[in-house]
C-alpha positions in Angstrom: 9.6 79.0 -245.0 7.1 82.0 -244.2 9.5 84.4 -245.6 10.0 82.5 -249.2 6.1 82.4 -249.3 6.3 86.1 -248.5 8.9 86.8 -251.4 6.9 85.3 -253.9 3.8 87.3 -253.1 5.8 90.3 -252.6 7.8 89.7 -256.3 4.0 89.4 -257.7 2.9 92.7 -256.2 5.9 94.4 -257.3 5.9 92.9 -261.2 2.2 94.0 -261.7 2.2 97.0 -263.1 -1.5 98.3 -262.3 0.0 97.7 -258.1 0.8 100.9 -256.2 2.1 101.9 -252.7 2.8 98.4 -252.0 3.7 98.2 -248.3 5.2 95.3 -246.2 3.3 95.1 -243.0 2.4 99.1 -242.6 3.0 100.8 -239.7 -0.2 102.4 -239.3 -1.7 99.5 -237.6 -0.9 98.1 -234.6 -1.7 94.2 -235.7 -0.7 95.0 -239.7 -1.4 92.9 -242.5 1.4 91.4 -244.0 1.2 93.9 -247.3 -1.2 96.5 -248.4 -1.6 97.7 -251.9 -3.6 99.3 -254.0 -4.9 99.0 -257.5 -7.4 101.5 -259.3 -8.5 102.8 -256.3 -9.1 99.5 -254.4 -7.2 98.5 -251.3 -6.4 94.9 -251.0 -4.9 94.1 -247.7 -3.5 90.8 -247.7 -1.9 88.3 -244.8 0.3 85.6 -246.0 0.6 82.1 -244.2 1.4 78.7 -244.1 -1.0 75.5 -242.9 0.6 73.3 -240.7 -1.4 72.8 -237.4 -3.5 69.2 -238.8 -3.8 66.7 -236.3 -1.3 63.9 -236.0 0.0 64.9 -239.7 4.1 64.2 -238.4 2.9 60.7 -237.2 0.9 59.8 -240.2 3.1 61.2 -242.8 6.2 59.2 -240.6 3.2 56.0 -241.0 3.5 56.4 -245.0 6.6 56.6 -245.3 7.6 53.4 -243.4 5.2 51.5 -244.8 6.6 52.8 -248.2 9.5 51.6 -247.2 9.2 48.0 -245.5 5.8 46.8 -247.5 8.6 45.7 -249.8 9.7 43.2 -248.0 6.6 41.3 -247.6 6.1 39.5 -251.4 2.4 39.6 -252.1 0.5 41.4 -254.6 -1.6 43.2 -253.2 -2.6 46.8 -252.0 -2.4 48.0 -248.3 -5.9 50.4 -247.5 -5.9 51.8 -244.1 -7.2 54.4 -242.1 -5.5 56.0 -238.8 -6.9 57.4 -235.6 -5.7 61.0 -234.5 -4.1 59.8 -231.6 -1.4 57.3 -233.8 2.3 58.1 -232.5 5.7 58.0 -234.6 6.4 54.5 -233.1 3.3 52.9 -233.8 4.4 52.8 -237.6 7.2 49.8 -237.2 5.1 48.1 -234.5 2.0 47.9 -237.0 4.5 46.3 -239.4 5.6 44.0 -237.6 2.0 42.9 -236.7 1.2 42.9 -240.5 3.9 40.9 -241.2 3.2 38.2 -239.0 -0.5 38.5 -239.5 -0.1 38.7 -243.7 -0.5 34.9 -244.3 -4.2 34.7 -242.2 -5.6 38.0 -244.3 -8.4 37.4 -246.9 -7.4 39.9 -249.9 -10.7 41.5 -251.6 -10.8 41.2 -255.0 -9.6 44.5 -257.2 -12.6 46.7 -256.7 -13.2 50.6 -256.5 -16.0 49.9 -253.7 -13.0 50.6 -250.6 -15.6 49.8 -248.0 -13.0 46.8 -246.8 -10.7 47.9 -243.9 -12.1 45.2 -242.0 -9.0 44.6 -239.6 -8.2 46.4 -236.6 -5.1 47.3 -234.7 -4.0 46.9 -231.6 -7.6 45.9 -230.8 -11.0 46.2 -232.5 -12.9 48.3 -229.8 -10.2 51.0 -230.0 -8.2 51.1 -232.8 -5.3 53.3 -234.3 -5.2 51.5 -237.5 -8.0 49.7 -239.8 -6.5 48.2 -242.6 -7.5 46.2 -245.6 -5.7 44.3 -248.7 -6.9 43.9 -252.3 -5.4 42.2 -255.3 -3.3 44.0 -257.5 -1.9 41.4 -260.1 0.8 44.1 -261.7 3.0 43.9 -258.1 5.0 41.8 -256.7 5.0 43.3 -253.6 2.9 44.9 -251.0 2.0 48.4 -251.6 0.2 51.4 -250.5 -3.1 51.8 -251.6 -5.9 54.3 -250.4 -4.9 56.5 -247.8 -7.1 57.8 -244.7 -10.1 58.1 -247.5 -12.9 56.1 -245.9 -13.9 54.2 -242.9 -14.5 50.3 -241.8 -18.0 50.5 -242.5 -19.7 53.8 -241.5 -18.3 56.8 -243.6 -16.8 58.8 -240.5 -13.3 59.2 -241.7 -13.9 62.2 -244.4 -16.1 63.9 -241.9 -13.4 63.3 -238.7 -11.1 64.2 -241.4 -13.2 67.4 -242.8 -13.6 68.5 -239.3 -9.8 68.6 -238.2 -8.7 70.2 -241.7 -11.4 72.7 -240.8 -10.1 73.1 -237.5 -6.8 73.9 -238.8 -7.8 76.7 -241.3 -10.4 78.2 -238.7 -7.3 79.1 -236.6 -5.4 80.6 -239.7 -8.2 82.7 -240.8 -8.9 83.2 -237.5 -5.5 85.0 -236.8 -5.7 86.6 -240.5 -9.3 88.1 -240.0 -7.7 90.6 -237.0 -5.5 92.4 -239.5 -8.2 93.7 -241.8 -9.6 97.0 -240.3 -11.8 97.6 -243.0 -14.7 95.4 -244.0 -14.6 94.2 -247.7 -16.1 96.1 -250.5 -16.1 97.4 -254.2 -12.9 99.6 -252.8 -11.4 96.7 -249.9 -10.2 93.4 -250.8 -9.2 91.2 -247.4 -7.1 88.1 -248.8 -5.5 85.6 -246.8 -2.8 83.5 -249.2 -2.3 80.2 -247.2 -0.4 77.7 -248.2 -0.7 73.8 -247.4 2.2 71.9 -246.9 0.2 68.8 -247.0 -1.3 68.6 -250.6 -4.1 66.5 -250.0 -5.3 70.1 -248.2 -5.8 71.7 -251.2 -8.4 69.7 -253.5 -10.9 71.4 -254.3 -13.6 69.2 -253.2 -11.8 69.1 -249.5 -11.4 73.2 -249.5 -15.6 73.1 -250.3 -16.5 70.9 -247.8 -14.2 73.5 -245.5 -15.3 76.2 -246.3 -19.2 75.5 -247.5 -19.5 72.9 -245.5 -19.8 69.4 -246.2 -21.9 68.2 -249.1 -24.3 65.2 -248.1 -26.8 63.6 -250.5 -30.6 63.7 -249.8 -32.1 60.5 -251.6 -35.7 60.7 -252.4 -37.0 57.3 -254.1 -40.2 59.1 -255.1 -38.4 61.4 -256.9 -38.7 61.3 -261.0 -35.5 59.6 -262.2 -34.5 58.2 -258.1 -30.9 59.2 -257.2 -30.2 61.6 -255.1 -30.3 66.2 -254.1 -26.3 66.9 -253.1 -26.7 70.3 -250.8 -24.2 71.3 -248.2 -24.8 71.7 -244.3 -23.9 74.3 -242.0 -20.6 73.5 -240.6 -18.3 75.6 -243.1 -16.0 78.7 -242.5 -17.1 80.6 -245.4 -21.1 80.9 -244.4 -23.3 84.2 -243.8 -21.9 86.4 -241.5 -19.0 84.1 -240.2 -15.4 85.3 -241.6 -17.3 87.8 -243.1 -13.9 90.5 -242.6 -12.3 88.4 -245.3 -12.8 88.5 -249.1 -11.1 85.1 -249.9 -8.6 82.5 -248.8 -6.5 82.1 -251.7 -5.0 78.3 -251.5 -1.2 78.0 -252.6 0.1 74.3 -253.9 3.3 73.5 -251.4 4.9 72.6 -255.4 4.8 76.3 -256.2 7.6 77.7 -257.2 8.0 81.2 -255.7 10.6 82.5 -257.9 8.3 82.7 -261.0 6.7 85.7 -259.2 3.9 84.9 -260.5 0.9 83.6 -257.6 -0.9 80.6 -258.5 -3.6 78.3 -257.0 -6.9 78.8 -256.1 -9.5 81.3 -255.1 -12.3 80.7 -252.8 -14.7 83.4 -252.7 -16.2 84.3 -249.8 -20.6 84.3 -250.7 -21.0 87.7 -248.6 -18.4 89.6 -250.3 -18.0 88.4 -253.9 -18.1 92.2 -255.3 -14.1 92.1 -254.2 -13.4 89.5 -256.5 -12.7 90.4 -259.7 -10.1 93.1 -258.4 -8.4 90.4 -256.8 -8.4 88.8 -260.0 -6.5 91.6 -261.6 -4.1 91.8 -259.1 -3.4 87.7 -259.0 -4.0 86.9 -263.0 -3.2 83.7 -262.5 -5.5 82.6 -259.8 -8.9 80.0 -260.6 -11.3 81.4 -258.5 -14.0 78.6 -257.3 -17.3 80.1 -257.2 -19.2 79.3 -253.5 -21.9 77.0 -254.4 -25.4 78.0 -256.2 -23.5 81.3 -256.8 -24.5 83.2 -260.2 -21.9 85.8 -261.7 -23.5 88.6 -262.0 -22.7 91.0 -264.9 -21.5 93.5 -263.0 -18.6 92.0 -261.8 -17.5 91.1 -265.4 -16.5 87.4 -265.0 -15.8 84.7 -267.3 -19.2 82.4 -267.3 -18.9 79.6 -265.4 -20.7 76.6 -264.6 -23.0 76.3 -261.4 -21.8 72.6 -260.4 -19.7 71.5 -257.9 -16.2 73.0 -258.1 -17.2 75.0 -260.7 -14.2 77.7 -261.3 -13.7 80.6 -263.5 -10.3 82.2 -264.5 -9.5 85.8 -265.8 -8.8 85.5 -269.9 -6.1 87.5 -271.0 
């Protein structure tokens, strides 16, 4: 419930001795943020939201639950890996499982491997599939269990792109709504934060959010490069790129499992590259947050942040 998430953020603000003048939906604004407060001369506007609008999430979650319940009746020591189309509906789960049980004798399991490009079967047809799936051997099992979900496509690697696009759209909707409540641009005396709690745990993975906010990571392979290998860079489709979502200082992703009653906001603060100077003020207010630094961003001395590396997924946390 949104009210519990708001209550947790409110507890954090009220418990922090450096925070003053905490207001809930200040009546001085026509479209107010959820919270406004002050810390050492800096005004903080905070908008709190829960991320719900992932395409077909309910049907996909239902599909997983039905698989977990019914695969135990298929006595094959295999893992079932699958990809689901966004066209899937709740009733498709039992229909697919009936198909799987009928076809299990004709399936060819792959050997135990970390190469997951094995989704060679399609349902209900290969031209316009709703489910792409494959099985791999797993000697420790006495019956079939769920393996990797929604992680890879059958052959062309598009599933990650599709999933990221869907997640980016969902996050963009919430950021756009939140941004309209921030009347002042971010700066050293103004911090605009969006606190977002995902109802789906996969959303909060750092590599997922980095792709959503900073652009999909891609690799360019150069055979002439000494030592071979690829060069990683990001596409320009992230929500936190220069000139985009510029009213937002950063996004705090809170895990679904966070206990709001502890009065300590925990999660990851993703910094907007345009608004880095306001990061330290936010981390002083929420000392338990981990700070994810944008790709290529160097920690400047004037921000007084703890040292951090500049690799993918780098982070810094406030030292007590």
